[in-house]
C-alpha positions as CSV (number, residue, x, y, z in Angstrom):
1,M,32.4,-43.2,11.6
2,A,31.5,-40.6,9.0
3,R,28.3,-41.3,7.2
4,T,28.7,-41.3,3.4
5,I,25.5,-40.7,1.4
6,A,25.1,-40.8,-2.3
7,I,22.5,-38.4,-3.6
8,I,21.4,-38.9,-7.2
9,Q,19.5,-36.0,-8.8
10,A,16.9,-37.3,-11.3
11,R,13.8,-35.8,-12.8
12,T,11.6,-36.4,-15.9
13,E,11.5,-32.9,-17.3
14,S,15.0,-32.8,-19.0
15,T,15.0,-30.3,-21.9
16,R,16.8,-32.3,-24.6
17,L,15.4,-35.8,-23.9
18,P,12.3,-35.6,-21.7
19,G,11.7,-38.6,-19.5
20,K,15.2,-40.0,-20.2
21,V,15.7,-41.5,-16.7
22,L,12.6,-43.7,-17.3
23,K,13.5,-44.8,-20.8
24,P,14.1,-48.6,-21.0
25,V,17.6,-50.0,-21.4
26,L,17.3,-53.7,-22.0
27,G,13.8,-53.7,-20.6
28,E,14.5,-51.7,-17.4
29,P,14.3,-47.9,-16.8
30,M,17.6,-46.2,-17.3
31,L,17.6,-45.0,-13.6
32,A,17.0,-48.6,-12.4
33,R,20.0,-49.8,-14.5
34,M,22.1,-47.0,-12.9
35,L,21.0,-47.9,-9.4
36,E,21.8,-51.5,-10.0
37,R,25.4,-50.4,-10.6
38,V,25.7,-47.7,-7.9
39,K,24.5,-50.2,-5.2
40,R,27.6,-52.2,-5.8
41,A,29.9,-49.4,-4.5
42,K,31.3,-50.6,-1.2
43,L,32.0,-47.2,0.5
44,L,28.4,-45.9,0.5
45,D,26.2,-46.1,3.6
46,A,23.0,-45.1,1.8
47,I,21.7,-44.0,-1.6
48,I,19.0,-41.4,-2.1
49,V,17.3,-40.4,-5.3
50,A,16.5,-36.6,-5.0
51,T,13.8,-35.6,-7.4
52,S,11.3,-32.7,-7.6
53,E,8.0,-32.3,-5.9
54,K,6.2,-32.1,-9.2
55,H,3.5,-34.6,-10.1
56,G,5.5,-35.6,-13.2
57,D,8.3,-37.0,-11.0
58,D,6.0,-39.3,-9.0
59,A,7.2,-42.1,-11.2
60,V,10.8,-41.4,-10.4
61,A,10.1,-41.6,-6.7
62,E,8.2,-44.8,-7.1
63,L,11.0,-46.4,-9.1
64,A,13.6,-45.4,-6.5
65,K,11.5,-47.1,-3.8
66,K,11.0,-50.2,-6.0
67,C,14.8,-50.3,-6.4
68,G,15.3,-50.2,-2.6
69,V,16.9,-46.8,-2.2
70,G,15.8,-43.7,-0.4
71,V,13.8,-40.8,-1.9
72,F,13.8,-37.1,-1.2
73,R,11.6,-34.6,-3.0
74,G,12.4,-31.0,-3.1
75,D,12.7,-27.9,-5.3
76,E,12.8,-28.6,-9.0
77,N,15.2,-25.8,-10.0
78,D,17.2,-25.1,-6.8
79,V,19.0,-28.4,-6.9
80,L,21.5,-27.1,-4.3
81,D,18.6,-26.7,-1.9
82,R,17.3,-30.2,-2.8
83,F,20.7,-31.7,-2.0
84,Y,21.2,-29.8,1.2
85,K,17.9,-30.8,2.6
86,A,18.3,-34.4,1.4
87,G,21.7,-34.6,3.0
88,K,20.6,-33.1,6.2
89,E,17.6,-35.4,6.5
90,A,19.9,-38.4,6.0
91,G,22.5,-37.3,8.5
92,A,25.2,-37.1,5.9
93,D,28.8,-36.3,6.9
94,I,30.1,-36.9,3.4
95,V,28.0,-36.3,0.3
96,V,28.5,-38.1,-3.0
97,R,26.8,-36.3,-5.9
98,L,25.7,-38.4,-8.8
99,T,23.4,-37.6,-11.7
100,G,20.6,-39.8,-13.1
101,D,21.8,-39.5,-16.6
102,C,25.0,-41.5,-16.0
103,V,23.8,-45.1,-16.6
104,L,27.4,-46.3,-17.2
105,H,28.5,-45.3,-13.7
106,D,31.2,-47.6,-12.3
107,P,31.0,-48.6,-8.6
108,Q,34.8,-49.0,-8.6
109,V,35.2,-45.4,-9.7
110,I,32.8,-44.2,-7.1
111,D,34.8,-46.1,-4.4
112,E,38.0,-44.8,-5.9
113,V,36.9,-41.1,-5.6
114,I,35.5,-41.6,-2.1
115,G,38.8,-43.3,-1.0
116,R,40.8,-40.4,-2.4
117,F,38.6,-37.9,-0.6
118,V,38.9,-39.7,2.8
119,E,42.6,-40.2,2.5
120,K,43.5,-36.6,1.4
121,K,40.9,-34.9,3.6
122,F,39.8,-32.3,1.0
123,D,36.6,-30.4,1.2
124,Y,35.8,-31.5,-2.4
125,T,37.1,-34.0,-4.9
126,G,35.8,-35.4,-8.1
127,T,36.3,-38.0,-10.8
128,P,39.9,-38.1,-12.2
129,K,40.1,-35.5,-15.0
130,N,41.4,-38.1,-17.5
131,Y,38.3,-40.3,-17.1
132,P,35.4,-40.3,-19.5
133,E,32.6,-37.8,-18.9
134,G,29.6,-39.8,-17.7
135,L,31.4,-41.4,-14.7
136,D,31.0,-38.1,-12.9
137,T,31.3,-38.6,-9.1
138,E,31.7,-35.6,-6.8
139,V,32.5,-36.0,-3.1
140,F,32.4,-33.2,-0.6
141,T,31.8,-32.6,3.1
142,F,28.3,-31.8,4.3
143,S,29.7,-28.6,6.0
144,A,30.9,-27.4,2.5
145,L,27.5,-28.2,1.1
146,E,25.8,-26.3,3.9
147,R,28.0,-23.2,3.4
148,A,27.3,-23.3,-0.3
149,W,23.5,-23.6,0.4
150,K,23.7,-20.5,2.7
151,E,25.9,-18.3,0.5
152,A,25.4,-19.2,-3.2
153,K,23.5,-16.6,-5.2
154,L,24.2,-17.2,-8.9
155,A,21.6,-19.3,-10.8
156,S,24.4,-21.7,-11.9
157,E,25.4,-22.2,-8.3
158,R,21.9,-23.1,-7.2
159,E,21.3,-25.4,-10.2
160,H,24.7,-27.1,-10.4
161,V,25.3,-28.2,-6.8
162,T,29.0,-27.9,-6.4
163,Q,29.6,-24.8,-8.5
164,Y,29.9,-22.4,-5.5
165,I,32.5,-24.7,-3.9
166,K,34.6,-24.8,-7.1
167,N,34.2,-21.1,-7.6
168,H,35.7,-20.4,-4.2
169,P,39.1,-22.1,-3.7
170,E,39.9,-19.5,-1.0
171,L,37.1,-21.1,1.1
172,F,37.4,-24.8,0.2
173,T,40.2,-27.2,-0.5
174,C,39.4,-28.6,-4.0
175,D,41.2,-31.5,-5.7
176,R,41.9,-32.0,-9.4
177,W,43.7,-35.2,-10.1
178,T,44.5,-37.9,-12.7
179,S,44.4,-41.7,-12.2
180,G,46.2,-44.3,-14.1
181,T,47.4,-43.8,-17.7
182,G,45.7,-42.6,-20.8
183,D,43.3,-39.6,-21.3
184,Y,39.7,-40.5,-22.1
185,S,38.2,-37.2,-21.0
186,Q,36.9,-36.4,-24.6
187,M,34.6,-39.5,-24.4
188,H,31.0,-38.6,-23.7
189,W,29.1,-41.4,-21.8
190,S,26.2,-39.5,-20.1
191,V,22.7,-39.3,-21.7
192,D,21.6,-35.9,-22.8
193,T,20.2,-36.6,-26.2
194,Q,18.6,-39.5,-28.2
195,A,22.0,-40.1,-29.8
196,D,23.5,-40.5,-26.3
197,F,20.8,-42.9,-25.3
198,D,21.4,-44.9,-28.5
199,F,25.1,-45.1,-27.5
200,V,24.7,-46.4,-24.0
201,T,22.0,-48.9,-25.2
202,K,24.6,-50.3,-27.7
203,I,27.1,-50.6,-24.9
204,Y,24.6,-52.5,-22.7
205,E,23.6,-54.7,-25.6
206,Q,27.2,-55.7,-26.2
207,L,28.4,-56.1,-22.5
208,Y,25.5,-56.7,-20.1
209,P,24.2,-60.1,-21.2
210,A,27.5,-61.8,-20.6
211,N,28.6,-59.6,-17.7
212,P,26.1,-57.5,-15.8
213,D,28.9,-56.2,-13.6
214,F,30.9,-54.7,-16.5
215,N,33.1,-51.8,-15.6
216,K,34.9,-48.8,-17.1
217,G,37.7,-51.0,-18.4
218,D,35.3,-53.3,-20.1
219,V,33.6,-50.3,-21.9
220,L,37.0,-48.9,-22.9
221,A,38.1,-52.3,-24.3
222,L,34.8,-52.5,-26.3
223,L,35.3,-49.1,-27.7
224,E,38.9,-50.0,-28.7
225,R,37.6,-53.0,-30.5
226,Q,34.6,-51.1,-32.1
227,P,35.7,-47.5,-32.4
228,E,32.7,-46.8,-34.7
229,L,30.5,-46.8,-31.6
230,L,32.0,-43.4,-30.7
231,D,30.4,-42.0,-33.8
232,V,26.9,-42.7,-32.5
233,N,26.9,-39.6,-30.2
234,K,29.9,-37.7,-31.6
235,G,30.0,-34.0,-30.8
236,G,28.3,-33.9,-27.4
237,T,30.1,-33.0,-24.2
238,G,27.7,-33.6,-21.4
239,Y,28.3,-30.1,-20.1
240,E,25.9,-28.2,-22.2
241,G,23.6,-27.5,-19.3
242,L,26.3,-26.0,-17.2
243,E,27.5,-23.9,-20.1
244,K,23.9,-22.6,-20.6
245,S,23.7,-21.7,-16.9
246,L,27.0,-19.8,-17.0
247,K,25.9,-17.8,-20.0
248,E,22.7,-16.9,-18.1
249,D,24.9,-15.7,-15.1
250,E,26.8,-13.5,-17.5
251,E,23.6,-11.9,-18.8
252,I,22.3,-11.3,-15.3
253,N,25.6,-9.7,-14.2
254,K,25.6,-7.4,-17.2
255,N,22.2,-6.0,-16.0
256,V,23.2,-5.6,-12.4
């Protein structure tokens, strides 16, 4: 049986909201709330939090251990290297990439993406493109990750783990798909700024006390009832970090 490992990248030195993964949501660190949800996914064999070796991330490693998941510590900036070494150490055949700023992650969505990946036998697949940003789940073979680790040169490809795979469709079979009806892709559910954190906190305040297992559908139903919540973090996309890296690649290429 193929071994499916979720690797969650998380560190404290985020630029726009430092320490966000440790900020409390209803009394527990945001990363702990996320892990509580991810652990309910049925198709994962193990979960690893991959953080940096910096002293400032000791708290992230300790929190992961307290939550009962694995820990890997590696390069702060070369996240591709961190993922490859974490996956290799864990004996992964299939890698599921998650990010620690997605506290609204839905275990049903994680299982849906893994199921699609296994059924279709792609090298890479991700969250349906009509789903809200912030449920981001990427699934790929360890062999694809290994090739990316060996060959990726651009800064964006080392920082954003799957960028090399997506940049080379001639090397990898990559899947883009939709699921169900409706397009919610303009919704921004990950936490990059204080406004984003305020948004997810309000979601938790509304849903968690009555139903700790709330899912994507419950959040969408709440936002339909209370559309004013979408104004809390209006304007963000969740992809600003990638856009910044791509611009840096352009500047480097100009000077080559």
